[in-house]
C-alpha positions as a Python dict, from the first residue, in 0.01 Angstrom:
ca = {
    (1, 'M'): (0, 0, 0),
    (2, 'G'): (143, -318, -156),
    (3, 'V'): (63, -510, 164),
    (4, 'L'): (-299, -383, 169),
    (5, 'M'): (-348, -481, -195),
    (6, 'S'): (-206, -826, -123),
    (7, 'K'): (-454, -884, 163),
    (8, 'K'): (-740, -768, -59),
    (9, 'Q'): (-635, -1013, -326),
    (10, 'Q'): (-626, -1291, -66),
    (11, 'V'): (-983, -1213, 44),
    (12, 'E'): (-1104, -1221, -318),
    (13, 'K'): (-926, -1551, -374),
    (14, 'V'): (-1095, -1709, -70),
    (15, 'Q'): (-1434, -1588, -191),
    (16, 'K'): (-1375, -1737, -536),
    (17, 'C'): (-1274, -2071, -383),
    (18, 'S'): (-1594, -2077, -176),
    (19, 'V'): (-1801, -2021, -488),
    (20, 'V'): (-1618, -2303, -673),
    (21, 'V'): (-1663, -2548, -383),
    (22, 'S'): (-2034, -2463, -356),
    (23, 'A'): (-2081, -2511, -727),
    (24, 'F'): (-1895, -2843, -716),
    (25, 'K'): (-2121, -2965, -433),
    (26, 'D'): (-2430, -2861, -628),
    (27, 'G'): (-2303, -3050, -929),
    (28, 'L'): (-2262, -3365, -723),
    (29, 'K'): (-2621, -3336, -603),
    (30, 'D'): (-2752, -3302, -956),
    (31, 'R'): (-2543, -3591, -1093),
    (32, 'A'): (-2717, -3933, -1107),
    (33, 'A'): (-2578, -4199, -877),
    (34, 'P'): (-2352, -4457, -1051),
    (35, 'A'): (-2510, -4794, -1133),
    (36, 'A'): (-2452, -5073, -885),
    (37, 'G'): (-2152, -5287, -972),
    (38, 'A'): (-1996, -5021, -1202),
    (39, 'P'): (-1693, -4831, -1055),
    (40, 'T'): (-1695, -4457, -1112),
    (41, 'E'): (-1449, -4294, -1349),
    (42, 'E'): (-1304, -4088, -1061),
    (43, 'V'): (-1212, -4404, -865),
    (44, 'I'): (-1056, -4572, -1167),
    (45, 'A'): (-859, -4264, -1258),
    (46, 'E'): (-736, -4210, -904),
    (47, 'N'): (-642, -4567, -818),
    (48, 'G'): (-524, -4692, -1156),
    (49, 'D'): (-493, -5058, -1063),
    (50, 'G'): (-811, -5054, -854),
    (51, 'S'): (-623, -5130, -532),
    (52, 'A'): (-698, -4810, -343),
    (53, 'D'): (-913, -4816, -30),
    (54, 'G'): (-1191, -4623, -201),
    (55, 'S'): (-1257, -4893, -464),
    (56, 'H'): (-1229, -5170, -202),
    (57, 'Q'): (-1488, -5000, 16),
    (58, 'A'): (-1718, -4946, -284),
    (59, 'S'): (-1700, -5312, -387),
    (60, 'K'): (-1766, -5419, -28),
    (61, 'E'): (-2080, -5203, -12),
    (62, 'Q'): (-2199, -5342, -348),
    (63, 'T'): (-2150, -5701, -223),
    (64, 'E'): (-2346, -5626, 91),
    (65, 'Q'): (-2626, -5475, -117),
    (66, 'K'): (-2640, -5786, -340),
    (67, 'D'): (-2660, -6006, -30),
    (68, 'K'): (-2954, -5800, 95),
    (69, 'D'): (-3130, -5834, -243),
    (70, 'S'): (-3092, -6212, -238),
    (71, 'K'): (-3241, -6255, 111),
    (72, 'P'): (-3602, -6371, 160),
    (73, 'G'): (-3702, -6023, 262),
    (74, 'S'): (-3620, -5880, -82),
    (75, 'L'): (-3880, -5697, -284),
    (76, 'P'): (-4121, -5915, -490),
    (77, 'N'): (-4000, -5781, -824),
    (78, 'Q'): (-3641, -5866, -730),
    (79, 'Q'): (-3740, -6222, -642),
    (80, 'A'): (-3943, -6263, -962),
    (81, 'S'): (-3658, -6141, -1183),
    (82, 'A'): (-3432, -6439, -1095),
    (83, 'P'): (-3648, -6707, -1270),
    (84, 'A'): (-3697, -6474, -1564),
    (85, 'R'): (-3321, -6430, -1599),
    (86, 'E'): (-3270, -6808, -1580),
    (87, 'E'): (-3535, -6867, -1847),
    (88, 'H'): (-3380, -6601, -2070),
    (89, 'K'): (-3037, -6759, -2026),
    (90, 'A'): (-3174, -7105, -2111),
    (91, 'N'): (-3344, -6968, -2424),
    (92, 'Q'): (-3025, -6790, -2532),
    (93, 'E'): (-2826, -7113, -2490),
    (94, 'A'): (-3088, -7302, -2693),
    (95, 'W'): (-3065, -7047, -2976),
    (96, 'G'): (-2687, -7080, -2964),
    (97, 'R'): (-2707, -7458, -3000),
    (98, 'L'): (-2952, -7420, -3286),
    (99, 'R'): (-2722, -7177, -3466),
    (100, 'D'): (-2430, -7420, -3421),
    (101, 'G'): (-2632, -7707, -3564),
    (102, 'K'): (-2639, -7916, -3246),
    (103, 'G'): (-3019, -7921, -3231),
    (104, 'V'): (-3038, -8029, -2868),
    (105, 'E'): (-2803, -8031, -2572),
    (106, 'P'): (-2602, -8356, -2565),
    (107, 'E'): (-2714, -8589, -2287),
    (108, 'D'): (-2520, -8566, -1957),
    (109, 'L'): (-2255, -8347, -2118),
    (110, 'K'): (-2140, -8209, -1782),
    (111, 'K'): (-1964, -8529, -1677),
    (112, 'A'): (-1594, -8461, -1636),
    (113, 'H'): (-1477, -8779, -1812),
    (114, 'Q'): (-1666, -8720, -2134),
    (115, 'L'): (-1502, -8643, -2466),
    (116, 'I'): (-1541, -8302, -2627),
    (117, 'P'): (-1806, -8306, -2904),
    (118, 'P'): (-1686, -8204, -3250),
    (119, 'A'): (-1728, -7851, -3382),
    (120, 'F'): (-1970, -7845, -3673),
    (121, 'V'): (-1884, -7631, -3975),
    (122, 'R'): (-2173, -7532, -4198),
    (123, 'P'): (-2120, -7576, -4574),
    (124, 'K'): (-2072, -7296, -4823),
    (125, 'R'): (-2229, -7281, -5168),
    (126, 'E'): (-1985, -7345, -5451),
    (127, 'V'): (-1988, -7167, -5788),
    (128, 'N'): (-2079, -7485, -5977),
    (129, 'D'): (-2344, -7606, -5730),
    (130, 'D'): (-2629, -7570, -5977),
    (131, 'Q'): (-2449, -7743, -6263),
    (132, 'P'): (-2558, -8104, -6343),
    (133, 'L'): (-2342, -8382, -6199),
    (134, 'D'): (-2260, -8679, -6420),
    (135, 'V'): (-2352, -8990, -6219),
    (136, 'S'): (-2319, -9313, -6415),
    (137, 'L'): (-2597, -9570, -6385),
    (138, 'G'): (-2388, -9865, -6503),
    (139, 'Q'): (-2099, -9841, -6257),
    (140, 'R'): (-2149, -9857, -5880),
    (141, 'E'): (-1912, -9660, -5657),
    (142, 'Q'): (-1904, -9902, -5359),
    (143, 'P'): (-1725, -9675, -5109),
    (144, 'I'): (-1510, -9841, -4843),
    (145, 'N'): (-1567, -9760, -4477),
    (146, 'D'): (-1293, -9597, -4273),
    (147, 'E'): (-1072, -9829, -4071),
    (148, 'M'): (-1039, -9618, -3756),
    (149, 'C'): (-1298, -9474, -3517),
    (150, 'E'): (-1391, -9118, -3610),
    (151, 'V'): (-1368, -9013, -3243),
    (152, 'C'): (-1063, -9184, -3093),
    (153, 'E'): (-884, -9282, -3418),
    (154, 'V'): (-825, -9640, -3296),
    (155, 'W'): (-873, -9955, -3508),
    (156, 'T'): (-1054, -10241, -3334),
    (157, 'A'): (-1217, -10426, -3628),
    (158, 'D'): (-1553, -10580, -3535),
    (159, 'D'): (-1611, -10336, -3250),
    (160, 'L'): (-1663, -10050, -3498),
    (161, 'F'): (-2012, -9945, -3607),
    (162, 'P'): (-2045, -9793, -3958),
    (163, 'C'): (-2270, -9509, -4073),
    (164, 'R'): (-2504, -9604, -4359),
    (165, 'M'): (-2464, -9263, -4529),
    (166, 'C'): (-2094, -9176, -4502),
    (167, 'T'): (-1778, -9384, -4457),
    (168, 'R'): (-1724, -9298, -4088),
    (169, 'V'): (-1712, -9572, -3824),
    (170, 'F'): (-1745, -9541, -3445),
    (171, 'H'): (-1701, -9722, -3116),
    (172, 'D'): (-2023, -9735, -2917),
    (173, 'G'): (-1822, -9637, -2608),
    (174, 'C'): (-1687, -9326, -2782),
    (175, 'L'): (-2037, -9218, -2883),
    (176, 'R'): (-2156, -9273, -2525),
    (177, 'E'): (-1868, -9068, -2386),
    (178, 'M'): (-1947, -8781, -2620),
    (179, 'G'): (-2304, -8775, -2489),
    (180, 'Y'): (-2463, -8753, -2834),
    (181, 'L'): (-2671, -9068, -2804),
    (182, 'S'): (-2910, -9165, -2527),
    (183, 'T'): (-2901, -9518, -2384),
    (184, 'E'): (-3200, -9612, -2599),
    (185, 'A'): (-3041, -9466, -2914),
    (186, 'L'): (-2714, -9648, -2843),
    (187, 'Q'): (-2899, -9978, -2819),
    (188, 'E'): (-3074, -9910, -3149),
    (189, 'M'): (-2739, -9825, -3308),
    (190, 'R'): (-2590, -10156, -3192),
    (191, 'E'): (-2889, -10345, -3333),
    (192, 'T'): (-2915, -10169, -3671),
    (193, 'A'): (-2566, -10047, -3773),
    (194, 'H'): (-2473, -10382, -3932),
    (195, 'T'): (-2817, -10449, -4086),
    (196, 'T'): (-2990, -10359, -4410),
    (197, 'S'): (-3163, -10047, -4272),
    (198, 'G'): (-2839, -9925, -4114),
    (199, 'W'): (-2773, -9638, -3876),
    (200, 'S'): (-2691, -9271, -3942),
    (201, 'C'): (-2408, -9112, -3743),
    (202, 'Y'): (-2463, -8778, -3566),
    (203, 'Y'): (-2327, -8591, -3870),
    (204, 'C'): (-2567, -8750, -4121),
    (205, 'D'): (-2864, -8784, -3885),
    (206, 'N'): (-2882, -8407, -3836),
    (207, 'V'): (-2998, -8280, -4176),
    (208, 'N'): (-3002, -7926, -4035),
    (209, 'L'): (-2623, -7929, -4083),
    (210, 'L'): (-2681, -7920, -4460),
    (211, 'L'): (-2792, -7556, -4437),
    (212, 'T'): (-2547, -7274, -4498),
    (213, 'E'): (-2507, -6991, -4245),
    (214, 'E'): (-2738, -6772, -4454),
    (215, 'E'): (-3007, -7038, -4484),
    (216, 'M'): (-2988, -7112, -4111),
    (217, 'Y'): (-3019, -6742, -4028),
    (218, 'S'): (-3332, -6718, -4244),
    (219, 'L'): (-3486, -7019, -4067),
    (220, 'M'): (-3402, -6886, -3721),
    (221, 'E'): (-3556, -6548, -3800),
    (222, 'T'): (-3879, -6723, -3902),
    (223, 'F'): (-3878, -6920, -3575),
    (224, 'K'): (-3828, -6602, -3373),
    (225, 'Q'): (-4107, -6414, -3549),
    (226, 'C'): (-4342, -6709, -3488),
    (227, 'K'): (-4229, -6731, -3124),
    (228, 'I'): (-4111, -7090, -3173),
    (229, 'I'): (-3887, -7181, -2878),
    (230, 'P'): (-3594, -7412, -2969),
    (231, 'E'): (-3587, -7761, -2818),
    (232, 'S'): (-3960, -7759, -2739),
    (233, 'C'): (-4226, -8001, -2866),
    (234, 'L'): (-4512, -7874, -3085),
    (235, 'V'): (-4879, -7973, -3080),
    (236, 'S'): (-5098, -7961, -3391),
    (237, 'D'): (-5242, -7615, -3317),
    (238, 'E'): (-4892, -7469, -3289),
    (239, 'L'): (-4788, -7622, -3621),
    (240, 'L'): (-5103, -7482, -3785),
    (241, 'Q'): (-5036, -7137, -3640),
    (242, 'Y'): (-4676, -7155, -3763),
    (243, 'R'): (-4788, -7253, -4116),
    (244, 'H'): (-5048, -6972, -4121),
    (245, 'F'): (-4778, -6720, -4030),
    (246, 'V'): (-4530, -6845, -4292),
    (247, 'T'): (-4797, -6848, -4566),
    (248, 'K'): (-4901, -6495, -4470),
    (249, 'Q'): (-4539, -6378, -4485),
    (250, 'L'): (-4462, -6544, -4818),
    (251, 'F'): (-4787, -6513, -5009),
    (252, 'E'): (-4988, -6253, -4811),
    (253, 'R'): (-5285, -6485, -4773),
    (254, 'D'): (-5431, -6739, -4530),
    (255, 'L'): (-5412, -7117, -4562),
    (256, 'T'): (-5691, -7279, -4759),
    (257, 'D'): (-5893, -7566, -4610),
    (258, 'E'): (-5702, -7808, -4830),
    (259, 'E'): (-5368, -7666, -4712),
    (260, 'E'): (-5478, -7696, -4348),
    (261, 'E'): (-5559, -8062, -4416),
    (262, 'E'): (-5209, -8102, -4561),
    (263, 'V'): (-5054, -7948, -4247),
    (264, 'L'): (-5244, -8193, -4026),
    (265, 'A'): (-5125, -8477, -4250),
    (266, 'Q'): (-4769, -8349, -4207),
    (267, 'F'): (-4821, -8345, -3832),
    (268, 'A'): (-4934, -8708, -3839),
    (269, 'A'): (-4629, -8803, -4047),
    (270, 'L'): (-4401, -8631, -3794),
    (271, 'D'): (-4580, -8804, -3505),
    (272, 'P'): (-4574, -9173, -3605),
    (273, 'D'): (-4616, -9288, -3243),
    (274, 'K'): (-4935, -9081, -3202),
    (275, 'K'): (-4808, -8891, -2897),
    (276, 'G'): (-5007, -8581, -2988),
    (277, 'Q'): (-4690, -8375, -3032),
    (278, 'I'): (-4385, -8369, -3256),
    (279, 'E'): (-4030, -8372, -3126),
    (280, 'W'): (-3814, -8065, -3174),
    (281, 'S'): (-3553, -8252, -3381),
    (282, 'D'): (-3819, -8383, -3622),
    (283, 'F'): (-3972, -8037, -3663),
    (284, 'L'): (-3627, -7884, -3716),
    (285, 'Y'): (-3530, -8144, -3976),
    (286, 'H'): (-3861, -8101, -4160),
    (287, 'E'): (-3817, -7723, -4175),
    (288, 'S'): (-3451, -7760, -4279),
    (289, 'L'): (-3554, -7979, -4571),
    (290, 'S'): (-3821, -7724, -4664),
    (291, 'V'): (-3549, -7458, -4678),
    (292, 'L'): (-3340, -7681, -4906),
    (293, 'Q'): (-3639, -7730, -5135),
    (294, 'K'): (-3697, -7356, -5145),
    (295, 'F'): (-3342, -7229, -5197),
    (296, 'R'): (-3159, -7512, -5374),
    (297, 'T'): (-3191, -7654, -5724),
    (298, 'E'): (-3225, -8027, -5784),
    (299, 'N'): (-2870, -8036, -5924),
    (300, 'S'): (-2742, -7878, -5604),
    (301, 'L'): (-2921, -8142, -5393),
    (302, 'V'): (-2771, -8424, -5602),
    (303, 'R'): (-2424, -8289, -5515),
    (304, 'I'): (-2502, -8328, -5144),
    (305, 'L'): (-2568, -8703, -5176),
    (306, 'T'): (-2296, -8936, -5056),
    (307, 'A'): (-2153, -9224, -5261),
    (308, 'K'): (-2353, -9473, -5052),
    (309, 'E'): (-2674, -9283, -5121),
    (310, 'R'): (-2601, -9271, -5495),
    (311, 'D'): (-2534, -9647, -5493),
    (312, 'R'): (-2863, -9707, -5315),
    (313, 'A'): (-3047, -9494, -5575),
    (314, 'R'): (-2883, -9698, -5854),
    (315, 'A'): (-3000, -10023, -5695),
    (316, 'V'): (-3354, -9889, -5669),
    (317, 'F'): (-3365, -9768, -6029),
    (318, 'Q'): (-3218, -10091, -6166),
    (319, 'S'): (-3464, -10302, -5966),
    (320, 'I'): (-3753, -10111, -6128),
    (321, 'D'): (-3602, -10103, -6478),
    (322, 'Q'): (-3669, -10467, -6558),
    (323, 'D'): (-3604, -10439, -6934),
    (324, 'K'): (-3278, -10250, -6873),
    (325, 'D'): (-3352, -9972, -7122),
    (326, 'G'): (-3264, -9696, -6874),
    (327, 'I'): (-3622, -9569, -6847),
    (328, 'I'): (-3895, -9618, -6585),
    (329, 'T'): (-4238, -9457, -6549),
    (330, 'A'): (-4319, -9151, -6338),
    (331, 'G'): (-4556, -9362, -6128),
    (332, 'E'): (-4281, -9610, -6048),
    (333, 'A'): (-4044, -9327, -5959),
    (334, 'R'): (-4292, -9162, -5720),
    (335, 'K'): (-4368, -9493, -5555),
    (336, 'A'): (-3997, -9550, -5498),
    (337, 'Q'): (-3958, -9202, -5347),
    (338, 'T'): (-4218, -9274, -5079),
    (339, 'S'): (-4043, -9602, -5004),
    (340, 'W'): (-3724, -9439, -4879),
    (341, 'F'): (-3901, -9411, -4543),
    (342, 'H'): (-4011, -9772, -4514),
    (343, 'K'): (-3873, -9931, -4195),
    (344, 'I'): (-3766, -10293, -4231),
    (345, 'N'): (-3872, -10541, -3966),
    (346, 'K'): (-3558, -10594, -3758),
    (347, 'E'): (-3616, -10971, -3750),
    (348, 'S'): (-3578, -10987, -4130),
    (349, 'Q'): (-3261, -10779, -4150),
    (350, 'S'): (-2938, -10924, -4280),
    (351, 'C'): (-2586, -10791, -4316),
    (352, 'S'): (-2537, -10937, -4665),
    (353, 'V'): (-2799, -10733, -4854),
    (354, 'S'): (-2804, -10373, -4973),
    (355, 'I'): (-2807, -10073, -4742),
    (356, 'S'): (-3175, -9994, -4771),
    (357, 'H'): (-3494, -10176, -4861),
    (358, 'V'): (-3734, -10034, -5112),
    (359, 'G'): (-4076, -10192, -5128),
    (360, 'P'): (-4446, -10128, -5083),
    (361, 'I'): (-4558, -9906, -4799),
    (362, 'S'): (-4688, -10108, -4507),
    (363, 'E'): (-5037, -10047, -4368),
    (364, 'S'): (-4886, -9918, -4042),
    (365, 'S'): (-4660, -9669, -4220),
    (366, 'P'): (-4720, -9294, -4173),
    (367, 'A'): (-4778, -9278, -4548),
    (368, 'S'): (-5065, -9527, -4549),
    (369, 'S'): (-5361, -9295, -4489),
    (370, 'G'): (-5669, -9343, -4710),
    (371, 'S'): (-5608, -9025, -4913),
    (372, 'E'): (-5246, -9120, -4977),
    (373, 'R'): (-5334, -9477, -5077),
    (374, 'S'): (-5581, -9347, -5332),
    (375, 'R'): (-5324, -9098, -5453),
    (376, 'D'): (-5060, -9370, -5483),
    (377, 'K'): (-5301, -9576, -5690),
    (378, 'A'): (-5347, -9280, -5925),
    (379, 'L'): (-4971, -9237, -5949),
    (380, 'E'): (-4927, -9594, -6063),
    (381, 'N'): (-5112, -9502, -6384),
    (382, 'D'): (-4868, -9218, -6463),
    (383, 'N'): (-4670, -9366, -6750),
    (384, 'R'): (-4455, -9068, -6840),
    (385, 'P'): (-4095, -9185, -6909),
    (386, 'V'): (-3829, -9099, -6649),
    (387, 'T'): (-3458, -9140, -6719),
    (388, 'W'): (-3191, -9222, -6460),
    (389, 'D'): (-3067, -8862, -6446),
    (390, 'S'): (-3420, -8727, -6393),
    (391, 'F'): (-3493, -8993, -6132),
    (392, 'L'): (-3184, -8901, -5931),
    (393, 'R'): (-3256, -8528, -5944),
    (394, 'E'): (-3622, -8567, -5844),
    (395, 'S'): (-3540, -8819, -5570),
    (396, 'A'): (-3253, -8626, -5409),
    (397, 'I'): (-3468, -8442, -5151),
    (398, 'Y'): (-3641, -8770, -5052),
    (399, 'I'): (-3306, -8948, -5014),
    (400, 'L'): (-3180, -8667, -4789),
    (401, 'A'): (-3504, -8678, -4588),
    (402, 'A'): (-3441, -9046, -4514),
    (403, 'R'): (-3112, -8972, -4336),
    (404, 'P'): (-3243, -8922, -3979),
    (405, 'N'): (-3272, -9229, -3756),
    (406, 'S'): (-3615, -9107, -3648),
    (407, 'S'): (-3915, -9305, -3771),
    (408, 'A'): (-4093, -8979, -3862),
    (409, 'M'): (-4157, -8897, -4228),
    (410, 'H'): (-3980, -8566, -4285),
    (411, 'I'): (-4087, -8509, -4646),
    (412, 'R'): (-4419, -8618, -4788),
    (413, 'L'): (-4553, -8615, -5139),
    (414, 'P'): (-4826, -8346, -5166),
    (415, 'L'): (-5185, -8465, -5135),
}
């Protein structure tokens, strides 16, 4: 009897196993196939280190499938996806460079012998940023330039080229090896670094580096919403569309005809060579300065100025203040602010005079349009008194806008 019961139990056990196996097979049919390139959990669990034959065979099949997809006989949508992926990757890299403050990809950076570019660190707002800074008019600071190259830390005297904004000095060879200056820009640096107009190093030239992480994030979000692609040039219609969008976002209205005229005047100022488009770096610097105007107080902007820039502002104020009473007129102050952008003729430059020239706007200057000339004439009649402290605060944004080596006018007085 015990033997018969045992055989019966064996039959029932076999039947149960058949049901389980059938159910397991059905489950495999219903389960979605694993994505290509992703090993299944069963293989990982079974092989541990991934060295079992099962995982090797799976990876071999996946490689063969990828080879098939890359052949000319692949489906059209597979072929079309490759350029799209490349474009997406390029855009992502451009956004990354913008976030890091590099602006554009350094020229020929892939050469093996080149030096590693510096890592830029964005500033942080201090607690006392908005408090007034006591800058004496009577005593110049006269900062001394560094003695060693900022890049290689080697002293070679006359072979070093100083920045007109900060105290850093550089070898032209070091700048070339870092890939931050094109051949044309290097030649301009050699010609201007020791002259009255001077040359701005890659730290000071890139005014976008003045923005904090939060300010840069705000600017990038605006670019993304307006579908502005980093490192691309803009034509006048694109700048108008961008301004329309920003005005709509901020004030919930469209641009007026007068504001559209102002945008076109801005475009002309950012395109001094009349190419019909503005360079990405000039657009980025202009928008960065607009962010500073929007989020920073005048006292905060004064704190950003370097000792050389404060000395230059002193020289300007003192040249206007002929009677030495510490007061000039508002018209004289505004005229000086537009003159930060005046480019000196290289033939008249000399190493023995001050860092920057301040004088009347030339007829060929971006600021010499008919409407601006008539406006400047009206400003000359503004006799409101302006003290040294007020002059420095009101001029700070214009002084910062004059940092880039570009001939474009990055901040204009409103029409």
